[in-house]
N, C-alpha and C positions, 0 to 999 in steps of 0.2 A: 459220827456214831459206830463204833464196833458189834459186827456181827456175830451171833455167836449161834454154833448148830442146834443149840435147845431153845432159841428163836424162834417166836410161832412166823414170824415176816423178814425169812431169810428169803425168799425170793422176789419181795416188794421191795420197791424202788426207795432209796433214799428218803426222796423227794415226792411229792406229788407233784411237781414239773419235768420227772424225767423217768422215762422207758424202764422198762426192766432190764435194757445193755447200758443206763448210765446216762442216753442221749437228751440233752436239755427238748424239750416240748415247747415251743413258742406258738407257731400258728394251729393250733390243735384242729379248729374246727374243720380246715382246710385240707389236712391230714386225713382225719375222718370222713369226710365226703372221698375222698379219693381211696380210702380202704373199702369203703361203703361199695362205693363202683367198680372194684377189682374184685369185690365177693359176689356180685350179683353176675358178673362176668365168668366168672369158674366155676360157679354155679350154673350158669348157663350152658359152659361146656359141657360140666359134667355129664349134666343131662340127656346132650345130644349125644356125649361117647357112649352113656349105660344104653341108648335106643339104636345106636348105629347096627349095622349090617355088618355082617361075617366074624371075624375071630374076637372073643371078647379078650379083652388085654387090662386082665387086673392090674397088672404093676403101673399101668395111666391112670387105673380108677383109683389105688391107693394115693399115688401122687397128688392127683387132684383133692383126696379128700385129707391131706396132710396141708395142703395149703389153704386149704379154708378154713382148717381148723386152726391155720397159725393165725391167719388173719383176723379170724372171730376173736381169739383171744386177745390179741393188738386192739381188734375194736373196742373190745369192752372195757380196756384197758383206758382205753381214751374215755371213754363215757365215765367212768370216774373223776375225770376233773372237770 
């Protein structure tokens, strides 16, 4: 299947069983559980970072927000299967 710029599915995997990176997904349930655990841990760490005493590290908070957002996108993609 050839993808064109005009297509609405440019960012969608060619198959339901592939990730956006083209990796074949076989054990989706184990991956979903792992990503969910990572999300919980990252959100917990972000919460601790926000309430930490001392200087406020905006770049570290932004890094955590980006990691959380990317895992949420991947988790949502896994839930489509």
